VOPAGU-2260 file (C-alpha; in pm, 1 decimal, decimal comma):
REM VOPAGU-2260
SITE   aa  ch    i         X         Y         Z
SITE  MET   A    0    5308,7    3214,0   23285,8
SITE  ASN   A    1    5247,5    3551,9   23116,7
SITE  ILE   A    2    5451,3    3681,7   22822,5
SITE  LEU   A    3    5687,6    3884,9   23042,3
SITE  ASP   A    4    5767,1    3575,9   23248,4
SITE  LYS   A    5    5838,8    3381,6   22928,4
SITE  ILE   A    6    6066,6    3654,0   22795,2
SITE  VAL   A    7    6263,4    3678,2   23120,4
SITE  ALA   A    8    6300,3    3300,0   23144,0
SITE  GLN   A    9    6436,9    3288,8   22789,9
SITE  LYS   A   10    6660,4    3589,3   22857,8
SITE  LYS   A   11    6825,8    3410,5   23150,7
SITE  LEU   A   12    6917,3    3120,5   22921,5
SITE  GLU   A   13    7037,7    3361,5   22654,0
SITE  VAL   A   14    7267,0    3546,7   22893,7
SITE  ILE   A   15    7423,5    3222,0   23014,0
SITE  ALA   A   16    7495,3    3124,3   22653,3
SITE  ARG   A   17    7636,2    3464,2   22559,0
SITE  LYS   A   18    7870,8    3468,1   22858,4
SITE  ARG   A   19    8022,9    3143,9   22729,3
SITE  ILE   A   20    8087,6    3300,2   22390,7
SITE  LYS   A   21    8241,6    3631,7   22498,9
SITE  SER   A   22    8382,1    3740,7   22833,2
SITE  ILE   A   23    8340,7    4085,6   22990,4
SITE  ASP   A   24    8711,8    4145,2   22922,5
SITE  ALA   A   25    8649,5    4070,3   22555,7
SITE  LEU   A   26    8350,3    4305,5   22551,7
SITE  SER   A   27    8566,9    4577,1   22708,0
SITE  ALA   A   28    8809,9    4540,4   22416,3
SITE  GLU   A   29    8539,5    4608,1   22154,7
SITE  PRO   A   30    8588,5    4933,3   21953,9
SITE  PHE   A   31    8267,7    5100,5   22074,2
SITE  PHE   A   32    8341,5    5034,7   22440,2
SITE  THR   A   33    8571,9    5333,9   22476,5
SITE  ARG   A   34    8370,6    5581,1   22268,5
SITE  GLY   A   35    8224,3    5888,4   22433,4
SITE  THR   A   36    7847,8    5869,8   22472,6
SITE  TYR   A   37    7573,0    6110,6   22371,6
SITE  SER   A   38    7345,0    6238,7   22646,6
SITE  VAL   A   39    6978,1    6168,9   22580,3
SITE  THR   A   40    6898,6    6421,7   22852,6
SITE  ASP   A   41    7072,5    6692,4   22648,9
SITE  PHE   A   42    6894,2    6587,7   22330,0
SITE  LEU   A   43    6554,6    6585,7   22504,2
SITE  ASN   A   44    6619,8    6937,6   22631,9
SITE  ASP   A   45    6720,5    7060,7   22285,0
SITE  PRO   A   46    6432,5    7279,6   22157,0
SITE  ASN   A   47    6525,5    7192,4   21799,0
SITE  ARG   A   48    6442,5    6826,8   21862,0
SITE  THR   A   49    6095,2    6670,5   21880,8
SITE  GLY   A   50    6125,1    6475,3   22205,8
SITE  ILE   A   51    6047,8    6157,9   22011,3
SITE  ILE   A   52    6246,7    5843,2   22088,2
SITE  ALA   A   53    6189,7    5664,0   21759,7
SITE  GLU   A   54    6214,3    5286,9   21768,6
SITE  PHE   A   55    6339,1    5030,9   21519,5
SITE  LYS   A   56    6139,0    4713,9   21583,0
SITE  ARG   A   57    6079,3    4425,5   21343,0
SITE  LYS   A   58    5817,3    4230,8   21536,3
SITE  SER   A   59    5649,8    4194,1   21875,5
SITE  PRO   A   60    5483,7    3911,8   22070,7
SITE  SER   A   61    5144,6    4081,6   22042,6
SITE  LYS   A   62    5151,7    4182,0   21673,5
SITE  GLY   A   63    5387,3    3931,3   21514,7
SITE  VAL   A   64    5594,3    4065,7   21223,8
SITE  ILE   A   65    5556,8    4443,3   21200,1
SITE  ASN   A   66    5817,0    4510,9   20931,9
SITE  GLY   A   67    6051,9    4240,0   20816,5
SITE  THR   A   68    6214,8    4431,5   20530,7
SITE  ALA   A   69    6311,6    4774,8   20667,1
SITE  ASP   A   70    6682,5    4862,0   20662,1
SITE  VAL   A   71    6808,9    4965,1   21004,9
SITE  VAL   A   72    7066,4    5217,7   20880,6
SITE  HIS   A   73    6820,8    5388,0   20645,6
SITE  VAL   A   74    6536,1    5406,6   20897,6
SITE  THR   A   75    6743,4    5516,7   21195,6
SITE  GLY   A   76    6917,2    5771,1   20974,3
SITE  ALA   A   77    6580,4    5928,7   20900,8
SITE  TYR   A   78    6492,8    5918,2   21268,9
SITE  ALA   A   79    6820,7    6090,5   21357,9
SITE  GLN   A   80    6721,8    6404,2   21168,4
SITE  HIS   A   81    6454,5    6509,6   21417,6
SITE  ALA   A   82    6425,4    6252,7   21697,5
SITE  SER   A   83    6576,4    6307,9   22041,2
SITE  ALA   A   84    6699,2    5948,1   22051,8
SITE  VAL   A   85    6672,6    5620,0   21865,7
SITE  SER   A   86    6562,2    5295,4   22030,9
SITE  VAL   A   87    6684,9    4969,2   21880,3
SITE  LEU   A   88    6548,6    4628,5   21982,6
SITE  THR   A   89    6825,5    4375,8   22039,0
SITE  ASP   A   90    6605,9    4085,2   22154,6
SITE  GLN   A   91    6593,1    3822,2   21881,7
SITE  ASP   A   92    6350,7    3556,0   22002,3
SITE  PHE   A   93    6049,4    3780,1   22068,9
SITE  PHE   A   94    6121,7    4102,1   21878,3
SITE  GLY   A   95    6336,0    3994,2   21583,1
SITE  GLY   A   96    6623,0    4223,1   21675,4
SITE  GLU   A   97    6992,6    4162,0   21724,3
SITE  PRO   A   98    7299,6    4344,6   21856,3
SITE  ALA   A   99    7416,9    4400,2   21497,6
SITE  ASP   A  100    7116,6    4629,7   21443,9
SITE  LEU   A  101    7229,0    4866,1   21717,7
SITE  MET   A  102    7588,4    4855,8   21599,4
SITE  ALA   A  103    7476,6    4938,8   21245,4
SITE  ALA   A  104    7269,3    5232,6   21370,2
SITE  ARG   A  105    7572,9    5364,8   21557,8
SITE  VAL   A  106    7688,6    5547,5   21242,7
SITE  HIS   A  107    7439,4    5822,8   21331,7
SITE  ALA   A  108    7520,4    6106,7   21573,1
SITE  ILE   A  109    7228,4    6058,6   21808,2
SITE  PRO   A  110    7172,2    5884,7   22143,8
SITE  ILE   A  111    7080,6    5517,1   22104,2
SITE  LEU   A  112    6880,8    5317,6   22356,9
SITE  ARG   A  113    6947,6    4947,0   22382,2
SITE  LYS   A  114    6591,2    4814,3   22407,3
SITE  ASP   A  115    6602,0    4474,2   22569,9
SITE  PHE   A  116    6512,8    4293,9   22890,0
SITE  MET   A  117    6810,6    4368,7   23113,0
SITE  ILE   A  118    6842,2    4126,2   23403,0
SITE  ASP   A  119    7218,6    4075,1   23440,3
SITE  PRO   A  120    7524,2    4305,3   23468,0
SITE  TYR   A  121    7671,5    4126,2   23165,3
SITE  GLN   A  122    7405,5    4285,7   22945,4
SITE  VAL   A  123    7510,6    4632,9   23059,6
SITE  TYR   A  124    7865,9    4564,3   22943,4
SITE  GLU   A  125    7719,8    4429,6   22619,6
SITE  ALA   A  126    7520,6    4749,4   22569,4
SITE  LYS   A  127    7835,0    4959,5   22606,2
SITE  ALA   A  128    8021,7    4735,1   22361,8
SITE  MET   A  129    7736,3    4766,2   22111,0
SITE  GLY   A  130    7761,0    5145,1   22117,3
SITE  ALA   A  131    7454,9    5222,2   22328,7
SITE  ASP   A  132    7425,0    5555,1   22512,0
SITE  LEU   A  133    7127,5    5452,7   22721,6
SITE  ILE   A  134    6989,6    5132,0   22869,3
SITE  LEU   A  135    6636,4    5032,0   22962,0
SITE  LEU   A  136    6557,2    4881,2   23301,2
SITE  ILE   A  137    6206,4    4740,2   23342,0
SITE  ALA   A  138    6072,2    4758,4   23697,5
SITE  ALA   A  139    5830,6    4471,9   23632,5
SITE  CYS   A  140    6113,6    4220,6   23603,0
SITE  LEU   A  141    6366,0    4365,1   23848,9
SITE  SER   A  142    6379,4    4426,4   24222,4
SITE  LYS   A  143    6458,7    4772,6   24361,9
SITE  VAL   A  144    6806,3    4652,1   24453,9
SITE  GLU   A  145    6864,9    4512,6   24104,0
SITE  VAL   A  146    6753,2    4839,0   23942,3
SITE  GLN   A  147    6995,9    5041,7   24151,4
SITE  SER   A  148    7283,1    4797,8   24100,5
SITE  LEU   A  149    7242,2    4786,2   23721,5
SITE  ALA   A  150    7194,5    5163,7   23707,3
SITE  ILE   A  151    7513,3    5225,2   23905,0
SITE  LEU   A  152    7703,7    5001,2   23664,6
SITE  ALA   A  153    7558,9    5175,0   23358,2
SITE  LYS   A  154    7648,6    5516,5   23497,6
SITE  SER   A  155    8003,8    5399,7   23572,3
SITE  LEU   A  156    8035,0    5308,4   23203,5
SITE  GLY   A  157    7912,1    5649,6   23090,8
SITE  MET   A  158    7559,6    5549,6   22991,9
SITE  GLU   A  159    7228,9    5697,3   23104,6
SITE  VAL   A  160    6940,2    5493,8   23244,1
SITE  LEU   A  161    6572,2    5483,1   23151,7
SITE  LEU   A  162    6359,3    5309,2   23413,7
SITE  GLU   A  163    6027,4    5180,0   23284,3
SITE  ILE   A  164    5727,5    5155,9   23515,5
SITE  HIS   A  165    5365,8    5052,1   23462,4
SITE  ASP   A  166    5179,0    5137,1   23782,3
SITE  ASP   A  167    5199,6    5300,0   24126,4
SITE  SER   A  168    5362,6    4998,7   24289,2
SITE  GLU   A  169    5670,5    5040,1   24070,2
SITE  LEU   A  170    5734,2    5405,1   24164,4
SITE  GLU   A  171    5946,7    5279,3   24453,2
SITE  HIS   A  172    6198,8    5143,8   24200,5
SITE  ILE   A  173    6300,9    5500,7   24112,0
SITE  CYS   A  174    6646,5    5574,2   24254,2
SITE  GLU   A  175    6905,0    5850,1   24231,1
SITE  GLU   A  176    7101,8    5672,9   23958,0
SITE  VAL   A  177    6803,9    5667,1   23718,4
SITE  ASP   A  178    6804,0    5957,2   23469,2
SITE  LEU   A  179    6465,5    5912,6   23306,1
SITE  VAL   A  180    6141,6    5746,5   23409,0
SITE  GLY   A  181    5927,1    5596,8   23135,6
SITE  VAL   A  182    5563,3    5505,2   23174,0
SITE  ASN   A  183    5474,2    5216,2   22946,6
SITE  ASN   A  184    5112,2    5245,6   22841,1
SITE  ARG   A  185    5127,0    4882,2   22730,5
SITE  ASN   A  186    5083,8    4631,5   23008,4
SITE  LEU   A  187    5364,9    4379,6   22947,1
SITE  LYS   A  188    5164,1    4103,3   23109,4
SITE  ASN   A  189    4854,4    4124,6   22888,2
SITE  PHE   A  190    4960,3    4384,1   22624,5
SITE  GLU   A  191    4656,5    4606,9   22675,1
SITE  VAL   A  192    4731,5    4972,7   22595,9
SITE  SER   A  193    4596,6    5291,8   22754,9
SITE  ILE   A  194    4742,9    5645,3   22745,1
SITE  GLN   A  195    4561,0    5706,3   23072,2
SITE  THR   A  196    4835,4    5506,3   23241,9
SITE  SER   A  197    5080,6    5787,4   23167,8
SITE  LEU   A  198    4838,6    6060,2   23271,2
SITE  ASN   A  199    4771,2    5884,1   23601,1
SITE  LEU   A  200    5140,3    5857,1   23692,0
SITE  ILE   A  201    5298,6    6179,5   23566,9
SITE  ASN   A  202    5244,3    6375,9   23888,5
SITE  LYS   A  203    5395,5    6093,6   24094,3
SITE  ILE   A  204    5727,8    6094,0   23909,1
SITE  PRO   A  205    5999,3    6298,9   24086,4
SITE  SER   A  206    6042,1    6641,0   23925,6
SITE  ASN   A  207    6416,4    6588,2   23881,7
SITE  LYS   A  208    6358,6    6288,7   23650,2
SITE  LEU   A  209    6265,0    6345,8   23286,8
SITE  ALA   A  210    5934,6    6169,3   23217,4
SITE  ILE   A  211    5895,7    5957,1   22904,7
SITE  ALA   A  212    5563,7    5824,4   22772,2
SITE  GLU   A  213    5594,7    5489,4   22597,3
SITE  SER   A  214    5367,3    5291,2   22363,8
SITE  GLY   A  215    5025,9    5360,2   22219,6
SITE  ILE   A  216    5123,0    5696,0   22068,0
SITE  SER   A  217    4990,8    5714,1   21713,6
SITE  ASP   A  218    4890,9    6075,9   21652,6
SITE  VAL   A  219    5037,4    6418,7   21723,2
SITE  ASN   A  220    4743,7    6523,8   21939,3
SITE  THR   A  221    4840,4    6253,8   22188,2
SITE  ILE   A  222    5191,2    6400,4   22209,0
SITE  VAL   A  223    5045,2    6747,3   22267,9
SITE  THR   A  224    4829,2    6607,3   22549,5
SITE  LEU   A  225    5120,1    6421,7   22706,9
SITE  ARG   A  226    5356,7    6718,6   22671,7
SITE  ASN   A  227    5105,4    6947,9   22838,0
SITE  ALA   A  228    5076,9    6694,8   23120,2
SITE  GLY   A  229    5451,4    6715,4   23181,3
SITE  PHE   A  230    5614,4    6448,9   22965,6
SITE  LYS   A  231    5944,7    6538,7   22801,1
SITE  GLY   A  232    5989,2    6239,5   22572,2
SITE  PHE   A  233    5771,8    6004,3   22368,4
SITE  LEU   A  234    5883,4    5656,3   22268,0
SITE  ILE   A  235    5717,8    5554,8   21941,1
SITE  GLY   A  236    5788,1    5239,9   21743,9
SITE  GLU   A  237    5503,1    5049,1   21588,0
SITE  ASN   A  238    5334,5    5360,0   21446,3
SITE  PHE   A  239    5630,6    5416,5   21212,1
SITE  MET   A  240    5752,2    5059,9   21166,1
SITE  LYS   A  241    5415,4    4928,0   21050,1
SITE  GLU   A  242    5445,2    5136,9   20733,4
SITE  ALA   A  243    5625,8    5015,7   20420,6
SITE  ASP   A  244    5878,5    5297,8   20460,8
SITE  PRO   A  245    5909,0    5399,7   20827,6
SITE  SER   A  246    6134,1    5692,1   20734,0
SITE  ILE   A  247    5854,0    5854,5   20533,3
SITE  ALA   A  248    5599,6    5784,6   20806,9
SITE  PHE   A  249    5831,3    5946,7   21060,6
SITE  ALA   A  250    5889,8    6255,5   20842,5
SITE  ASP   A  251    5514,3    6300,5   20791,3
SITE  PHE   A  252    5454,8    6269,9   21165,7
SITE  VAL   A  253    5722,6    6529,5   21243,3
SITE  ASN   A  254    5570,1    6772,6   20991,0
SITE  GLN   A  255    5228,8    6731,1   21156,1
SITE  LEU   A  256    5383,0    6786,2   21499,6
SITE  LYS   A  257    5561,8    7103,5   21388,8
SITE  ALA   A  258    5231,2    7239,2   21260,9
SITE  LYS   A  259    5077,3    7216,3   21607,5
């Protein structure tokens, strides 16, 4: 069993437990559920933004603890100044996140991605109740039918959808309801990273879907290369979070990018 299989197996148990604690009707009564959402598509098309989707992540299965002391409101507030969106991990067992992190980050006027392993419609309702504007669907752990069904639900709740793929075989998961297609340069089964994954797939992504490069981006020259190849957004997490103060690391990165 690879790490993705382990995460999905645990996620199934987690969802069962969470359903027992709070019903969909109760989620629908949460304050954030009726708020209007921000469009990540609009923010990515804003020339005054960097295209960066900056991630708040405490740990990962491959690296262990990345930053166990960073304050989510402070860090995401710094991200909100120049990023096109903020990604917040809500998986606790493998990434050290929790729904409260996303809800705390909601004080900022920027699109927020709920970064988790979405396998059940219940989680889409949860994302809306947390204050998310965007959900992540991972092709590697969903069928084509499941992707479309979850995407339709997300759209009905006013959220946008980022579909993550890893190779050619997952291109067929792209459907009309998906707004953005992300190419994860990190193989979720063995955690190897290669930017070439993005470069190999960019021309196979439909032109009407904004392309997002994910993982393994640690210098501005990589963003320039990916942008020239056709990518509109760049999801970056560990590069900032591994520093003592991710907000400073992010600001320095943005300054370097503006100088290009």
